C-alpha positions, 0 to 999 in steps of 0.5 A: 217473586221468589229469589233463586238461591244457589246453595253452594256445597262440597268444595275441594278439601277433605271436609267436602262431605261435611259441607254437603251435610250443611248445604242439604240442611240449608236446602231443607229449611229455607222458606219456600214462600220466599226462596227457590233453592237449588243445590249446587255441588262445587267439586274439583272436576265439575260444578253442577246443580243436583235436581230433586231426582238427583239429575246433575245439570252443569253450571256455566262457569262463565256466568254461574247460570244453569240450563234445566229443561231448556231454560237458563236459570240465573241466581239472585244469591249464593248461599255458601256452605263450603268448608275449605277451598274454594268457599272459605279461602276467598276464591269463590267469593272473588269469582262471584264478585266478578260475575256480580252475584251476592253471596252470604259469607264475608268478602274475598279478602276477609276469607283469604285472611281468616283462612291463613292462621299466621296472617290473621294472628298478625292482623289481630295483635295490634288490637290486643287480642291474646293468642298462643305463642306461635312458630311458623314453617314453610315446606322447604324449611328444616325442622329445628326441633330444639329451636321450636320447643324452646319457643313454644314448649311441650306439649304443642300443637302442629297444624296446617296453616291454611286448612280447616281445624279438623285435618292436619293437626297433631298434639305433640308431647315429645321432641320425637313426635315433632317431625312426623307431625309436621309431615302430617300437616304438610299433607294439607298445606305447604305452610305449618303453624306450631302453637304453644299448648293453652290449658283451660276451658275451650269455648266457641262464639258465633257472631252473625249479622242478624236483621241488620245488626251484629249479634254475638250468640250464646257461648258454647263450651267444648269438652272433647273426649279426645285430646283436642277438638279434632275431626272425631270430636267435631263430627263423630260425637266424641265431644260435649258441646254445652250451650250456654257454656258453664262459665261466669256471666262476666267471662261470657260477656268478655269473650263475646265482646272480643269476638264482636270486636274481631268481627267488626275490625275485620269488616266481616259479613254473614256467619262466623264462629271464633274459638277461644281458650280461657288460659290463666283466666283470659280468653286466648283467640285460636281461629275464626271459621267463616263458613261454620257447619250449619247442620242441626247438630253443628255449633252455630245452629245450636247457639242460634236455637239458644238465642231463640232463632230458628234455622229458617230465620237464621238462614233467611237472614243470611240471604237478606243480609247478602242481598242488601250488601253494597 
């Protein structure tokens, strides 16, 4: 009997359109011999299934069922493709655990932790994971530009602490730019992280659970046409993404080993994509994405293809892993 799969897409953040693209790609490539997929839009005002004729059918939030043509449909698994809240910060994961439905990403604690850049860095430090020098701000804090620059230097990056890496981020080159950059970041979150500039090769490492085993995918080198890997670089073609990366085999194995260590220590499930910069020859961890983009042009599917894994195999493996999870 085919498993009924709800593909959750959308979300409440600035990246909801990107999530819709990812969700539609999963819908297109799921094996119809094994699965019966449904496109579920999770939006701030309403949750609904989108039928093939674009008719919306509201989701019953009491048990995550939907009534279509008089028949109540229950889902065997949720394929989570939501970037940002509520699919990447643990809210959807916690809700689905309460109603007893497996889902394809990590647990709610891991999602909340990895979505909070400040807390994630704190957890990883005891394992010897190198990062940028960091300075943290809450919305009510006074911005002491002199103190910040003394700690992180210039240039530096100002980011929203609990948001994706595409919005609320500014590369600051002078003291005068610092306050406007924090105001931009505070539009996305009430916590801000300021990071020292790491000069070096930027790479992205996908780690997945595939056929029951934790697997590091081929590494991608990111060369942005802009000053950093921002929204335009990530989604509008303003970057080169080279898979496998033009780095030595030794560096490839080194960064893959660290990415797998992080995945295992955090007890992750599903797909993750961790970003690193080789600064002074050593990989420095930037962040982990637990619901990475899944469209054909996205980095993790590129890496899977380089590893000989088709999109149908990749997406199917995520569902089977979720269904077998304790």
